[in-house]
C-alpha positions in Angstrom: -5.4 -9.3 -19.2 -7.7 -10.1 -16.2 -7.2 -10.2 -12.4 -9.0 -13.0 -10.5 -6.9 -12.9 -7.3 -3.9 -15.2 -6.6 -3.0 -18.0 -4.2 -1.2 -15.4 -2.0 -3.9 -12.7 -2.1 -7.5 -13.1 -1.2 -9.4 -10.6 -3.3 -13.1 -9.9 -2.8 -15.4 -9.9 -5.8 -15.8 -6.1 -5.7 -12.1 -5.6 -5.6 -11.6 -7.9 -8.7 -14.3 -5.9 -10.5 -12.4 -2.6 -9.6 -9.1 -3.9 -10.8 -10.4 -5.2 -14.1 -12.5 -2.1 -14.7 -9.5 0.1 -14.4 -7.6 -2.1 -16.8 -10.4 -2.0 -19.4 -11.0 1.8 -19.0 -7.2 2.4 -19.0 -7.6 4.7 -16.0 -5.6 4.8 -12.8 -7.1 2.7 -10.0 -7.2 4.8 -6.8 -7.2 2.5 -3.8 -8.0 3.6 -0.3 -8.5 1.7 2.9 -7.2 1.3 6.5 -3.4 1.0 6.7 -2.5 -2.7 6.6 -5.4 -3.8 4.4 -3.1 -4.9 1.5 -3.2 -1.9 -0.8 0.4 -2.0 -1.7 0.5 -5.8 -1.9 -2.4 -5.7 -4.3 -0.3 -4.0 -7.0 2.4 -6.7 -6.6 -0.2 -9.5 -6.9 -1.9 -7.9 -9.9 1.5 -7.7 -11.7 2.2 -11.3 -10.8 -1.3 -12.4 -11.9 -1.2 -10.7 -15.3 2.5 -11.5 -15.8 3.5 -7.9 -16.0 6.6 -6.1 -14.7 6.0 -4.0 -11.6 7.4 -0.4 -11.3 7.0 1.1 -7.8 7.2 4.8 -7.0 7.1 5.2 -3.2 5.9 8.8 -2.4 7.4 10.8 0.5 6.5 14.2 1.9 9.4 15.7 0.0 8.6 14.0 -3.4 7.9 16.3 -6.3 6.0 15.3 -9.4 8.9 16.2 -11.7 11.0 13.4 -10.0 8.6 10.9 -11.5 9.3 12.2 -15.0 13.0 13.0 -14.9 15.7 15.1 -13.1 18.4 17.1 -14.8 21.6 17.3 -12.8 23.0 20.7 -13.9 25.4 20.9 -11.0 27.2 17.7 -12.0 27.4 18.9 -15.6 28.9 22.2 -14.5 31.4 20.4 -12.3 32.4 18.0 -15.0 32.8 20.8 -17.6 35.2 22.5 -15.2 37.2 19.3 -15.0 37.2 18.8 -18.7 35.1 15.6 -18.6 34.1 14.7 -22.2 30.7 13.5 -21.0 29.5 17.1 -20.8 29.0 17.1 -24.6 26.0 14.8 -24.3 23.3 16.2 -22.0 21.7 12.8 -21.7 24.4 11.8 -19.3 22.9 14.2 -16.8 19.3 13.3 -17.1 18.0 10.7 -14.6 14.9 8.9 -15.6 11.9 8.8 -13.2 9.5 6.0 -12.6 6.9 7.3 -15.2 9.7 7.4 -17.8 10.6 3.8 -16.9 6.9 2.8 -17.2 6.3 4.6 -20.5 9.4 3.2 -22.1 9.1 -0.4 -20.9 8.9 -3.1 -23.6 6.1 -5.0 -21.9 2.9 -3.3 -20.5 3.9 -2.7 -16.8 2.0 -2.2 -13.6 3.0 1.3 -12.2 2.3 1.6 -8.5 2.3 5.2 -7.1 2.3 4.3 -3.4 0.8 6.6 -0.7 0.2 9.6 -3.0 -1.4 11.5 -0.1 2.0 11.9 1.6 3.1 14.4 -0.9 2.2 18.1 -1.2 -1.4 18.9 -2.0 -0.4 20.0 -5.5 1.4 16.8 -6.3 -1.6 15.0 -7.9 -2.5 18.0 -10.0 1.1 18.2 -11.3 0.7 14.7 -12.8 -2.7 15.1 -14.4 -1.6 15.7 -17.9 1.1 13.1 -17.9 -1.2 10.3 -16.5 -4.0 11.4 -18.9 -2.0 11.7 -22.1 0.7 9.2 -21.1 3.4 11.4 -22.4 5.6 14.3 -21.3 8.2 16.7 -22.8 11.9 16.8 -21.9 12.9 20.4 -22.3 16.6 19.8 -22.0 16.7 17.4 -25.0 13.6 18.6 -26.9 12.2 15.1 -27.0 8.7 13.8 -26.2 8.5 10.6 -24.1 5.3 8.8 -25.0 4.1 5.5 -23.6 4.5 2.7 -26.1 1.9 0.7 -24.1 -0.4 2.4 -21.5 0.7 1.0 -18.1 -1.7 -0.3 -15.6 -1.6 2.5 -13.0 -2.4 1.8 -9.4 -2.4 4.6 -6.8 -2.7 4.0 -3.0 -3.8 6.6 -0.4 -4.2 6.4 3.4 -6.5 9.5 3.4 -4.0 11.7 5.1 -5.0 14.5 2.6 -8.0 15.1 0.4 -7.1 14.6 -3.3 -8.2 17.2 -5.9 -11.5 16.7 -7.7 -9.8 17.0 -11.1 -7.5 14.2 -10.2 -10.3 12.0 -8.8 -12.3 12.4 -12.0 -9.5 10.7 -13.9 -9.4 7.7 -11.6 -11.5 4.6 -11.0 -12.0 4.5 -7.2 -12.2 1.5 -4.8 -12.2 1.5 -1.0 -10.9 -1.8 0.5 -13.2 -2.5 3.4 -11.8 -4.2 6.4 -12.2 -7.9 5.9 -15.1 -9.6 7.7 -14.5 -12.7 9.7 -14.9 -15.1 6.8 -12.6 -13.2 4.5 -10.1 -12.8 7.3 -10.2 -16.5 8.0 -9.3 -17.1 4.3 -6.4 -14.6 4.5 -5.1 -16.3 7.6 -5.4 -19.8 6.0 -3.2 -18.6 3.1 -0.4 -17.5 5.5 -0.8 -20.3 8.1 -2.2 -23.3 6.2 -3.3 -26.2 8.5 -1.7 -24.7 11.6 -3.3 -25.2 15.0 -6.8 -24.6 13.8 -8.3 -24.1 17.3 -5.7 -21.6 18.3 -6.2 -19.6 15.1 -10.0 -19.5 15.6 -9.6 -18.3 19.2 -7.0 -15.7 18.1 -9.4 -14.4 15.4 -12.2 -14.1 17.9 -10.0 -12.1 20.2 -8.7 -10.0 17.4 -12.1 -8.8 16.3 -13.2 -8.2 19.9 -10.1 -6.0 20.4 -11.1 -4.0 17.3 -14.5 -3.4 18.9 -13.2 -2.0 22.2 -14.6 1.5 22.5 -12.0 4.3 22.6 -9.2 2.6 20.6 -7.0 5.2 18.9 -5.7 2.7 16.3 -7.5 -0.5 15.6 -5.2 -3.4 14.7 -5.0 -4.2 11.0 -4.6 -7.4 8.9 -0.9 -7.2 8.8 -0.8 -6.8 12.6 -3.0 -9.8 13.1 -0.6 -11.9 11.0 2.3 -10.7 13.0 0.5 -11.5 16.3 -0.4 -15.0 15.0 3.2 -15.6 14.1 4.3 -14.7 17.6 1.6 -16.8 19.3 2.7 -19.8 17.2 6.4 -19.2 17.8 5.9 -18.8 21.6 3.6 -21.9 21.6 0.7 -20.0 23.3 -2.1 -22.5 24.1 -5.7 -22.1 23.3 -6.5 -22.2 27.1 -4.1 -19.2 27.7 -6.0 -17.2 25.2 -9.5 -18.3 26.4 -8.9 -17.4 30.0 -8.5 -13.7 29.0 -11.3 -11.4 28.2 -9.9 -9.0 25.5 -12.4 -6.3 26.4 -11.0 -6.2 29.9 -7.5 -7.7 30.0 -4.7 -7.0 27.6 -4.0 -9.9 25.2 -0.7 -11.8 25.3 2.0 -10.5 23.0 -0.1 -7.3 22.7 2.8 -5.3 21.2 1.9 -6.8 17.8 -1.6 -5.5 18.0 -1.5 -2.2 20.0 0.8 0.4 18.6 0.6 3.4 20.9 0.7 4.0 24.6 -2.9 5.3 24.8 -4.4 2.0 23.7 -2.1 0.0 26.0 -3.2 2.2 28.9 -6.8 1.8 27.9 -6.5 -2.0 28.3 -4.6 -1.6 31.5 -7.4 0.6 32.9 -10.0 -1.9 31.9 -8.0 -4.7 33.6 -7.7 -2.6 36.8 -11.5 -1.9 36.8 -12.2 -5.6 36.3 -10.0 -6.6 39.2 -11.8 -4.0 41.5 -15.2 -5.4 40.5 -14.1 -8.8 41.6 
């Protein structure tokens, strides 16, 4: 069971090492990085590469750790008892399995993705410490212990919205996905747009990296935003000449809504364009 990247996902050597280390150590892989650098997609590609089922638990601000184990619907059971429903005799009818339960009870060794763990309450990671460490939990309503038949490959993503507890970090193998350099980004683009208008792609990449370097940007465009921008440029048949006649440090790029995602950054480029016109 080894990850070496896939045809659809360009993985750097250090990322491959991190994934394989977490598999060998049987510890959760905690992945951080800028939004849009492929943290969530990585879990999908790892599952595909090692031929394992993928179980995804998307975390929200309201998510509680208990929901990952199971939920007992006492209200429905009370209502059904009042209606004389025969199902009330079996409490299992009112227990909803969570994603960890699904992962623990899966026939094949699955990949469990806990996506954007930092969105939840600060106590959320601590509440999962024992379950992720021992790979088991107790169901109080039925008196049974759910234990993982095979330890799942656990991958956890974070956008650094909150600091994670030290006790949780100690149990993880950590990797930070650095923003791709020009060569790696070219390889990523080639996967999504193989053999398409090479000169246009090269010029767009140059502009993209220059946009990221503009001082004062509140949100630098990410890999996913670059791919969206390239798709629009190709769809609108924007020429290389149209791109080259614009200085991205001074004039806003065409189809900029795919790259700039807030009004402050748009205004920044507009101000730079205005100052450039005055200097001329």
